[in-house]
C-alpha positions in Angstrom: 32.5 86.6 166.8 33.5 89.3 169.2 36.3 90.4 166.8 33.8 90.6 163.9 31.5 92.8 165.9 34.3 95.1 167.0 35.6 95.3 163.4 32.1 96.3 162.1 31.8 99.0 164.8 35.2 100.3 164.0 34.5 100.4 160.2 31.2 102.2 160.9 32.9 104.8 163.0 35.7 105.4 160.5 33.3 105.6 157.6 31.2 108.2 159.5 34.4 110.3 160.2 35.5 110.0 156.5 32.0 111.1 155.3 32.3 114.3 157.3 35.9 115.3 156.5 35.5 116.1 152.8 33.4 119.3 153.2 35.1 122.6 152.6 35.3 125.1 155.4 34.5 128.7 154.6 36.0 131.5 156.6 35.6 135.2 156.3 36.6 138.2 158.4 33.8 139.9 160.4 32.2 142.9 158.8 32.5 144.9 162.0 33.8 144.4 165.5 33.4 146.4 168.7 32.9 145.8 172.4 29.4 146.2 173.7 30.4 146.0 177.4 33.3 145.5 179.7 31.2 143.1 181.8 30.5 139.4 181.1 27.7 139.0 178.6 24.9 136.7 179.8 23.1 136.6 176.5 22.8 138.5 173.3 20.7 138.5 170.1 20.9 140.2 166.7 18.2 141.5 164.5 17.8 139.5 161.3 19.8 142.1 159.3 22.5 142.5 162.0 21.8 146.2 162.5 20.6 145.8 166.1 21.9 143.9 169.1 20.3 143.4 172.5 22.9 142.5 175.1 22.3 141.3 178.6 24.9 141.6 181.3 24.5 141.2 185.0 21.5 143.4 185.9 21.5 145.5 182.7 20.1 145.0 179.2 21.1 147.4 176.4 20.0 147.8 172.8 22.7 148.8 170.3 22.7 150.1 166.8 25.6 148.2 165.3 25.9 150.5 162.3 26.8 153.5 164.4 28.1 151.6 167.5 25.8 153.4 169.8 23.2 152.5 172.5 19.7 153.5 171.3 18.3 154.5 174.7 19.1 154.1 178.4 19.8 150.5 179.3 17.1 148.6 181.2 18.1 147.9 184.7 16.7 146.6 188.0 15.1 143.3 189.0 13.5 142.8 185.6 16.9 142.9 183.9 18.6 140.3 186.1 19.4 136.8 184.9 18.2 137.4 181.3 18.7 134.3 179.2 16.2 134.6 176.3 15.9 137.7 174.1 15.2 138.6 170.6 13.8 141.1 168.0 10.7 141.2 165.9 11.6 141.0 162.2 10.4 144.6 161.6 12.7 145.8 164.4 10.0 147.6 166.3 9.9 145.4 169.4 12.2 143.2 171.4 11.7 140.8 174.3 13.7 139.8 177.3 13.1 136.8 179.6 14.6 135.3 182.7 12.6 132.1 182.0 10.1 133.0 184.7 8.7 136.2 183.0 8.6 137.8 179.6 8.9 141.5 179.0 8.2 143.2 175.6 9.7 146.6 174.8 9.7 149.2 172.0 12.9 149.4 170.0 12.2 153.1 169.3 12.4 154.3 172.9 12.8 151.3 175.2 9.3 151.7 176.6 7.8 148.6 178.3 4.9 147.4 176.2 3.8 144.4 178.3 4.9 141.8 180.9 3.8 138.3 181.4 4.6 135.8 184.2 5.2 132.2 183.3 3.5 131.1 186.5 4.7 127.7 187.6 6.3 127.1 184.2 9.9 127.6 183.1 10.3 129.0 179.6 12.6 127.0 177.3 12.3 129.0 174.1 10.5 132.1 172.8 9.5 133.2 169.3 8.1 136.5 168.3 6.0 137.3 165.1 7.4 139.6 162.4 5.5 142.6 163.7 5.8 141.7 167.4 2.1 141.2 167.9 2.4 137.5 168.9 4.8 135.8 171.3 5.0 132.1 171.7 6.6 130.6 174.8 7.5 126.9 175.0 7.7 125.5 178.5 9.4 122.6 180.3 6.0 121.3 181.2 5.1 120.6 177.6 2.7 123.6 177.5 2.9 126.5 175.1 1.7 130.0 175.7 0.5 132.2 172.8 0.5 135.9 173.9 -1.2 138.7 172.0 0.8 141.8 172.8 -1.9 144.1 171.6 -4.8 142.7 173.6 -2.5 141.6 176.5 -4.2 138.2 176.5 -2.6 134.8 176.5 -3.8 131.3 175.7 -2.1 128.3 177.2 -2.0 125.1 175.2 -1.2 121.6 176.5 0.8 120.5 173.5 3.2 117.8 174.6 3.7 115.6 177.6 7.4 116.3 177.7 9.6 119.5 177.4 9.2 121.9 174.5 12.7 122.8 173.5 12.1 125.1 170.6 9.2 127.2 169.2 8.8 129.1 166.0 6.2 131.2 164.1 5.5 131.3 160.4 6.3 134.5 158.6 2.6 135.6 158.8 2.3 134.8 162.5 
């Protein structure tokens, strides 16, 4: 009986491995490559078209134009740029956010100007999504709550959505 069970388990594992091994692997060289920093990168994000990068290193966040390999404006530094783990761009590439999981800061891609800051209060952010035009930001928390922030009105609405962690959030194309 024990032998039959072990045999069935082994057959199941082998068939799972065989089922995954027949897929082709596609490889291609990178379209461009350059070093954003000499420091250790804490986190980074690309715009949807790959033109822009936002790169966080210890105590500094820089926005790069990858087509010309140049920083767009002075890097953000100070306490607000420390321990940045979540960051991203709006689809229209006009705004970007950075977060240390305890606060969220929204900036203009044009000049790096701070457009708004929001504290997460007692919550710890797990994931952040931004609308295509950067007007709405959704923050999912460990507490199961989600915050919807309107960057134009500077108002936020907290929703008790789940009783467990929210690991990922997203917005539809129309916000």
